[in-house]
C-alpha positions as CSV (number, residue, x, y, z in Angstrom):
1,M,0.0,0.0,0.0
2,M,1.4,3.4,-1.0
3,L,1.1,6.1,1.7
4,S,-0.9,9.3,1.3
5,D,0.2,12.6,2.9
6,R,-2.0,11.7,5.9
7,D,-0.3,8.3,6.2
8,I,3.2,9.7,6.0
9,K,2.5,12.3,8.7
10,K,1.0,9.5,10.9
11,A,4.0,7.2,10.4
12,V,6.4,10.0,11.2
13,K,4.5,10.9,14.3
14,N,4.4,7.3,15.5
15,G,8.1,6.9,14.8
16,E,7.6,4.2,12.1
17,L,9.3,6.5,9.6
18,I,12.0,9.0,10.5
19,I,12.7,12.0,8.2
20,K,15.1,14.6,9.4
21,P,14.5,17.4,9.0
22,F,10.7,16.9,8.4
23,K,9.0,19.9,6.9
24,K,5.3,19.9,6.0
25,E,5.9,22.2,3.0
26,Q,7.9,19.4,1.4
27,L,5.0,16.9,1.8
28,G,3.0,16.1,-1.4
29,P,-0.3,14.2,-1.8
30,A,1.6,10.9,-1.8
31,S,5.3,11.7,-1.6
32,Y,7.9,13.8,0.2
33,D,10.2,16.2,-1.6
34,L,14.0,15.6,-1.1
35,L,16.5,18.3,-1.2
36,L,20.0,18.2,-2.6
37,G,22.8,18.0,-0.1
38,N,26.1,19.8,-0.4
39,K,28.4,16.9,-1.3
40,I,28.9,15.4,-4.7
41,R,31.1,12.4,-5.6
42,L,32.7,12.5,-9.0
43,F,34.9,10.1,-11.0
44,K,38.5,11.2,-11.6
45,S,40.2,11.2,-14.9
46,T,42.2,8.0,-15.0
47,E,44.6,6.1,-17.2
48,H,42.6,2.9,-16.7
49,A,40.6,1.9,-19.7
50,C,37.9,0.3,-17.6
51,I,36.9,-0.9,-14.2
52,D,37.0,-4.7,-14.0
53,I,34.4,-5.3,-11.3
54,K,35.3,-9.0,-10.9
55,N,39.1,-9.0,-11.1
56,Y,40.1,-5.8,-9.4
57,E,43.6,-6.5,-8.1
58,D,45.0,-3.0,-7.8
59,A,47.9,-2.8,-5.3
60,F,46.7,0.6,-4.3
61,R,43.7,-1.0,-2.6
62,Y,46.0,-3.0,-0.3
63,T,48.7,-0.5,0.5
64,H,47.0,2.8,1.0
65,K,44.3,4.3,3.3
66,Y,41.5,3.2,1.0
67,K,42.0,-0.5,1.7
68,N,38.8,-2.5,1.1
69,K,36.9,0.5,-0.3
70,I,36.9,-1.0,-3.8
71,I,36.9,1.8,-6.3
72,E,37.1,4.6,-3.8
73,H,40.3,6.0,-5.2
74,Y,38.7,6.5,-8.6
75,T,36.4,9.1,-7.1
76,Y,36.6,12.3,-5.1
77,T,34.1,14.4,-3.2
78,D,33.4,18.1,-4.0
79,L,31.5,20.5,-1.8
80,I,29.0,22.9,-3.3
81,T,27.5,26.1,-2.0
82,S,24.8,28.5,-3.1
83,N,27.6,30.8,-4.4
84,D,29.5,27.9,-6.0
85,P,27.0,25.4,-7.4
86,F,27.9,22.3,-9.3
87,I,27.6,22.2,-13.0
88,L,26.4,18.8,-14.4
89,H,27.5,18.6,-18.0
90,P,25.9,16.5,-20.7
91,G,26.9,12.8,-20.4
92,E,28.3,13.3,-16.9
93,F,27.5,11.0,-14.0
94,V,27.8,11.9,-10.3
95,L,26.7,10.6,-6.9
96,C,25.0,13.1,-4.6
97,D,23.6,13.0,-1.1
98,T,20.2,14.1,0.0
99,K,19.9,16.6,2.7
100,E,17.3,14.4,4.5
101,Y,18.2,11.5,6.8
102,T,15.7,8.7,6.8
103,E,15.0,5.5,8.8
104,F,12.4,2.8,8.0
105,S,10.9,0.4,10.4
106,K,10.4,-3.3,9.4
107,N,7.0,-2.7,7.8
108,F,7.9,0.3,5.6
109,A,9.8,0.8,2.4
110,G,10.6,3.8,0.2
111,Q,11.2,4.7,-3.5
112,I,13.1,7.7,-4.8
113,M,11.5,9.2,-7.9
114,G,12.4,12.0,-10.2
115,R,10.6,15.4,-10.3
116,S,9.1,16.5,-13.5
117,S,10.8,19.9,-13.4
118,I,14.2,18.3,-13.2
119,G,13.4,15.6,-15.7
120,R,12.4,18.1,-18.3
121,L,16.0,19.5,-18.2
122,G,17.3,16.1,-19.1
123,I,18.4,15.2,-15.5
124,I,17.8,11.8,-14.1
125,V,18.2,11.5,-10.3
126,H,18.6,7.7,-9.9
127,A,20.2,5.7,-12.6
128,T,19.0,2.4,-11.2
129,A,18.9,2.1,-7.4
130,G,16.0,4.1,-6.0
131,F,14.5,1.6,-3.6
132,F,14.9,1.8,0.2
133,D,14.4,-1.5,2.0
134,P,12.8,-1.8,5.4
135,G,15.4,-1.2,8.0
136,W,17.3,1.4,6.0
137,K,19.0,4.1,8.0
138,G,21.0,6.9,6.5
139,F,21.2,9.7,4.0
140,G,20.0,8.8,0.5
141,T,22.4,8.6,-2.5
142,L,21.3,10.0,-5.8
143,E,22.8,8.5,-9.0
144,M,22.5,11.5,-11.2
145,A,23.3,12.0,-14.9
146,N,22.6,14.7,-17.5
147,L,21.0,13.1,-20.6
148,G,20.4,16.5,-22.2
149,K,22.5,18.6,-24.4
150,I,22.9,21.6,-22.1
151,S,24.8,21.8,-18.8
152,V,22.7,22.4,-15.7
153,K,23.7,24.1,-12.4
154,L,22.8,22.3,-9.2
155,Y,22.4,24.1,-6.0
156,P,22.4,22.6,-2.4
157,G,19.0,22.8,-0.8
158,M,17.1,22.7,-4.2
159,K,14.2,20.3,-4.6
160,I,15.9,17.4,-6.5
161,A,13.7,14.3,-6.1
162,Q,10.7,12.9,-4.3
163,M,10.2,9.8,-2.2
164,G,7.2,7.6,-2.1
165,F,6.5,5.3,0.9
166,Y,5.0,1.9,1.0
167,K,3.6,-0.2,3.9
168,L,4.2,-3.9,3.8
169,E,1.3,-6.3,4.5
170,T,3.5,-7.9,7.1
171,P,6.8,-6.7,8.7
172,C,9.9,-8.2,7.0
173,E,11.7,-11.0,8.8
174,V,15.2,-9.6,8.3
175,S,15.6,-5.9,7.7
176,Y,18.3,-4.2,5.5
177,S,20.3,-3.2,8.5
178,E,20.2,-6.7,10.0
179,R,20.9,-8.6,6.8
180,K,24.4,-9.9,6.4
181,G,26.1,-8.4,3.4
182,S,24.2,-5.1,3.3
183,K,26.8,-2.7,1.9
184,Y,25.5,0.8,2.3
185,H,23.5,1.0,5.6
186,K,26.3,2.5,7.6
187,N,26.0,6.0,6.2
188,V,24.3,7.3,9.3
189,T,26.6,10.0,10.6
190,N,28.2,11.5,7.4
191,N,25.9,12.5,4.6
192,Q,28.4,11.6,1.9
193,A,27.6,9.4,-1.0
194,M,29.5,6.1,-1.0
195,S,31.3,4.6,-4.0
196,S,30.2,1.3,-5.5
197,K,31.1,-1.8,-3.5
198,I,30.1,-4.2,-6.2
199,M,33.2,-6.3,-5.8
200,Q,31.7,-7.7,-2.6
201,D,29.1,-9.4,-4.7
202,F,31.8,-11.4,-6.5
203,K,33.4,-12.5,-3.3
204,K,30.2,-14.5,-2.5
205,L,30.4,-16.5,-5.8
């Protein structure tokens, strides 16, 4: 069941959903507007022709401070301000954080969706992973790309996406934060988008 504005307010009041900060003016008929945070993770220019997600044996990974962070050293984080916005160029892909921190109990899930005003500029806000499992705790990560032909300036605090909420018929047995192997649930104190940890999937094969 998808939650209406009344359902969302009730779930937040009861502590079944946590949205920080929660502002009524960001509440839609059946969604909640998410604002862009101030940290963007970009890919560096590199001499590597590609990232081999299965056979990634770079000595850097074992000898430097980014040990076990997979492709962390292929990326860097940039801070944006109202006076110094980020320009997303055509064909460019970045990871961004949301300003909002969210938590889901075992009987709620969420889905990030794009906003029409942003989409009409050619901007997608989640390339593939917009689903938030029950038990999620943390700042959301947006997988953003510019599919248009014109660069677009992005400002922190702007409305960038919206989240819909769902109530499960029964609470899940094992939540995302409890499930062994969950890779991104620890982003609870630092609203900074994490790099891909896809290599952990191959370790299980």
